[in-house]
C-alpha positions as a printed Julia matrix, in Angstrom:
178×3 Matrix{Float64}:
  27.06  26.03  -7.9
  24.26  28.56  -7.07
  22.04  27.06  -9.61
  22.67  23.55  -8.18
  21.64  24.91  -4.68
  18.62  26.51  -6.04
  17.54  23.17  -7.85
  18.0   21.27  -4.52
  15.9   23.85  -2.6
  13.06  23.64  -5.1
  13.06  19.86  -5.24
  13.36  19.35  -1.6
  10.95  22.06  -0.73
   8.31  20.2   -2.6
   9.33  16.89  -1.36
  10.28  17.63   2.29
   7.07  19.38   3.35
   4.97  16.32   2.97
   7.78  14.29   4.62
   8.13  16.69   7.5
   4.65  17.03   8.48
   3.76  13.34   8.9
   1.33  13.51  11.93
  -2.03  12.23  11.02
  -4.92  14.47  11.99
  -7.32  13.15  14.52
 -11.13  13.69  14.28
 -12.03  17.06  15.72
 -14.75  17.5   18.28
 -17.87  19.47  17.59
 -16.48  22.33  19.81
 -13.27  22.4   17.7
 -15.22  22.6   14.42
 -16.77  25.87  15.4
 -13.35  27.55  15.4
 -11.5   28.46  12.37
  -8.44  26.43  11.78
  -6.61  28.95   9.61
  -6.73  32.64   9.19
  -5.27  35.11   6.81
  -5.35  38.94   6.21
  -8.4   38.85   4.05
 -10.27  36.41   6.21
  -9.52  37.64   9.75
  -8.75  40.87  11.26
  -6.96  39.07  14.05
  -4.44  37.42  11.67
  -1.31  36.54  13.68
  -3.03  37.41  16.97
  -4.89  34.21  17.57
  -3.21  32.3   20.35
  -2.82  28.39  20.29
  -5.27  28.58  23.28
  -7.84  30.25  21.0
  -7.4   27.64  18.23
  -6.96  24.59  20.41
  -9.07  25.31  23.49
  -8.49  22.59  26.19
  -5.83  21.05  23.99
  -3.55  23.89  24.19
  -1.06  21.98  26.46
  -1.43  18.65  24.42
   1.81  18.27  22.61
   0.17  16.13  19.74
  -2.53  18.71  19.14
   0.11  21.58  19.37
   2.28  19.73  16.89
  -0.7   19.49  14.43
  -1.29  23.18  14.76
   2.34  23.82  14.04
   2.12  21.66  11.05
  -0.68  23.58   9.73
   1.3   26.83  10.15
   4.24  25.27   8.49
   2.15  23.96   5.5
   0.58  27.4    5.24
   4.04  29.23   5.03
   3.56  30.66   8.54
   7.03  29.72   9.69
   7.36  32.15  12.56
   4.24  30.94  14.19
   5.3   27.25  13.47
   8.59  27.92  15.3
   6.65  29.33  18.32
   4.51  26.3   18.39
   7.15  23.73  17.81
   9.32  25.25  20.65
   6.33  24.95  22.87
   5.86  21.24  21.98
   9.46  20.65  22.74
   9.04  22.25  26.09
   6.36  19.87  26.85
   7.96  16.79  25.2
  11.69  17.34  24.82
  12.14  14.02  23.05
   9.82  14.52  20.16
  12.22  13.99  17.3
   9.59  14.68  14.71
   9.11  18.12  16.07
  12.94  18.74  16.05
  12.75  17.83  12.36
   9.87  20.13  11.71
  11.43  22.91  13.73
  14.75  22.56  11.88
  12.98  22.89   8.58
  11.01  25.83   9.63
  14.21  27.64  10.67
  15.71  26.81   7.18
  12.78  28.51   5.6
  13.2   31.37   7.8
  16.73  31.57   6.45
  18.17  30.63   9.74
  20.49  27.7    8.66
  22.65  27.78  11.77
  19.59  27.38  14.06
  18.21  24.7   11.59
  21.51  22.62  11.63
  21.8   22.97  15.56
  18.06  21.87  15.9
  18.3   18.94  13.46
  21.53  17.74  15.05
  20.0   17.77  18.38
  17.13  15.6   17.18
  19.62  13.17  15.47
  21.36  12.83  18.79
  18.09  11.94  20.55
  17.12   9.34  18.01
  19.86   8.42  15.6
  17.66   5.92  13.89
  15.07   8.58  12.67
  15.62   8.54   8.92
  13.77  11.76   8.24
  15.98  13.96  10.25
  18.96  12.84   8.46
  17.52  13.69   5.09
  16.47  17.04   6.41
  19.88  17.74   8.03
  21.41  16.72   4.63
  19.26  19.11   2.77
  20.13  22.08   5.27
  23.71  21.3    5.12
  23.84  21.2    1.39
  21.89  24.41   1.19
  24.42  26.01   3.5
  27.23  24.79   1.23
  28.45  22.24   3.63
  28.55  19.46   1.18
  30.94  17.07   2.92
  28.68  17.14   6.05
  25.59  16.91   3.86
  26.98  13.7    2.17
  27.49  12.12   5.52
  23.86  12.94   6.71
  22.37  11.76   3.55
  24.44   8.58   3.54
  23.04   8.0    7.03
  19.52   8.46   5.76
  20.15   5.8    3.07
  21.85   3.41   5.5
  18.68   3.55   7.63
  16.45   2.32   4.83
  17.72   2.43   1.15
  14.37   1.27  -0.26
  12.02   3.61   1.66
  10.75   6.81   0.08
  13.13   8.83   2.24
  16.15   6.66   1.36
  15.3    6.87  -2.38
  14.96  10.7   -2.07
  18.43  10.79  -0.12
  20.07   8.76  -2.9
  18.82  11.28  -5.56
  19.96  14.24  -3.47
  23.36  12.64  -2.74
  23.79  12.09  -6.48
  23.19  15.72  -7.13
  25.9   16.69  -4.64
  28.51  14.34  -6.15
């Protein structure tokens, strides 16, 4: 059973990150290109101390720009920072279901499955037709050993679009739980 969960985690980890961060990047202004987009301990002595305002400038209160910054943090494995940004996005736009999805996955990677499940369920209540949130919820529930609930969530993802990439992945994941 443990090996099965690990396999699911590995497979979904590689497939869910591209699915979760689906926002397209918009062209950056000349002012924005002067600022570093990412930092790290070897590149920047201020690693972890740069605020969204420093990175985004005037766009620091723009939910879309903040969400893109959160996605960059997420994709870079900086889940704590991604959670902070995603929460700020939701404070500005509490109906952004894509951000609920991304926040839920960030909590999962921070080993906080209860927060992940609560966040994903809230997003699914706001927009029950959002297929991606159902596959993410199925993944998190399965990882938490809640297979009956995971099957329900994955079945919902399939129902919403069986022939889409998300629906096909949900079928594969559901087959591994059965």
